[in-house]
DOZA-879667 format. One record per atom (N, C-alpha, C): z, y, x. Coordinates in steps of 0.05 Angstrom, whole numbers, plus 5000, padded with zeros to 4 digits. Last residue first. Example, Ala and Ser with C-alpha at 12.3 -4.5 7.8 and 13.67 -1.06 7.14 Angstrom:
2
514249555257514349795273515750015258515648865264515649105246515649345264
***
This chain:
124
632582996279633282746293631182546289632483546268630083386271630483136286638483746302636383806282633883636289644883606307642383516319640183546298650583936315648383916296645883856311657183776327654483786339652483746317663384066331661383956312658683996325669783966359666984036362665283906341676184296358674584056354671684156356681084576403678884596385677584316381685184626438685584436416683284446396681584736498684084756483684384546462674584596491676784736503679284756485672483916477672384206472674784346484671483476534672583536508672283836503669882916575669383196567670483236539671182466626671982556599671482856596670682286678668682196658669282286630674682576706672082516718669982446698677383006655677682826677674882766688675683436626678483366625679183176647671183956626671683696638674783656638669084236564670384266590671183986599662684386531665284246534666584316561657784606533659584706512662384596515655284326573655584616576657584726556654883806553656883866574657284166578650683866517653283806507655483876528646383966552647084156531649884116521646383486582646783736595647683956575645183096543647783086557648383356569639983246530641983246510644783256523637483136579637483406568639683446547638382586584639682766603639683056594635182396542638082366540639582546560630082886526631082646540634082626536625083116485627983126490628782866503619883096468620383116497623283136504619883096413618882856427619482866457626183416398623283386395622383146413631883736368630683516383627583516378635784276372633384176359632083976377642584346366640484266384638184156368648384736362645984636348643884576368655384686362652884726377650684606361661984956354659584806344657184886361668884896351666584966368664184816356674385116314671984936316669885056333678385486313679085196311676785016317676185976316678685936331679385636332671985966280671285946309673785916326671485636222673385806236672885766266664785636194667085496205668885696221660085876180662485946164664985816175656185666210656885946216659386026201655685166186656885186213657685466219653085306138655685186138657085206164648185506157649985676141652785566141646285046181646685286198648685476183645784696137647684636158648284886175641884976105644484896094646584856116637585026141638885266131641685196120636284476150637184646172638584896162634784326096636884196111637984366133630684516064632984686069635184566084625884266058627784246035630384396040622084246098622184486081624184476059620883546097620683806111620684036091625783176056623083236066622983506080632082936081630383066061627683126073638982816098636182736097634582886075644182886139642983016116639982956117649782526158646982576162645782686136656082556192654482566167651582606175662482316215659682396220658182386193668882586200666882376198664182486204673582896195672482836221670582596221674883076145675882816152674982726180672083546143674983556141676283296150666783356144667883496167670883506166666483126092666082966116667283096140667083596062668983386059668883196083662383866077664983976083667183776082658483556052658683556081661283676091659883685999660083416008660283406038658784245999661484145991661883856002653384266014655484386031658184286024650983995971650683895999652884006017652384325928653284045928653183945957649784805942652684805939653784515941644484625941645684715966648684725965644084475886643584285907644784365934644984945857646784715853646484515875644285465907643285315883645185085879644686055943646085825932644785715906640086165995640886255968642286015954639986326061640586116042641586226016638486786089637186536096637786306076640387296087638787206064637586936069642687416135644387396111642987286087638187456168639987226171641787196147635887946153634487696145636287456148639188486128639288296150638088026141639588786085637088806098636888606121642788466029642888576055639988596066647188195984644788365986644888516012649487555975649787795991647087945991651087245912649287285935649787545949656786935894655487195891653687225916657786335860657386455886655786715882657786135809660186295817659786425844653285835807653186085792655586265800654985385835652885555847652885825833658785185799659685275826657585455839655485065756657585265752658585365779652284665780650984905770653085135766655884265789654884405812653484665803661484275742658784205750657884365774667884025751666284265748663484195758673483655726670783655737669383925731680183845744678083785725675383795738687083745757684383775766682383705744692383635744691083875732688283925741694383175760694883395778693483655768
***
């Protein structure tokens, strides 16, 4: 089919960083590792599969996922981010999820319209 392998370093080098005074725009600088993580996670999302990103504190997991979620098409995808901690209860988690969803029946919640939903649980 004419496809060929391209290294992660080449893909990262092809990304042009945004120069901005906005600190949000500067939150993630593309490296071979961040490009690789986003590409692989993107494949999971395309197939509607769950994924988990593991790494030591400060390795950029939250930045990678936040950047990726902000780039999703908001007309097709609803996303929510929730930072978990020792005091997070199941009812707190349920309440946050229900706020983003609409009730379809007594026990069924779903994203509005035909949207799909991506939930990012930080510090699981």
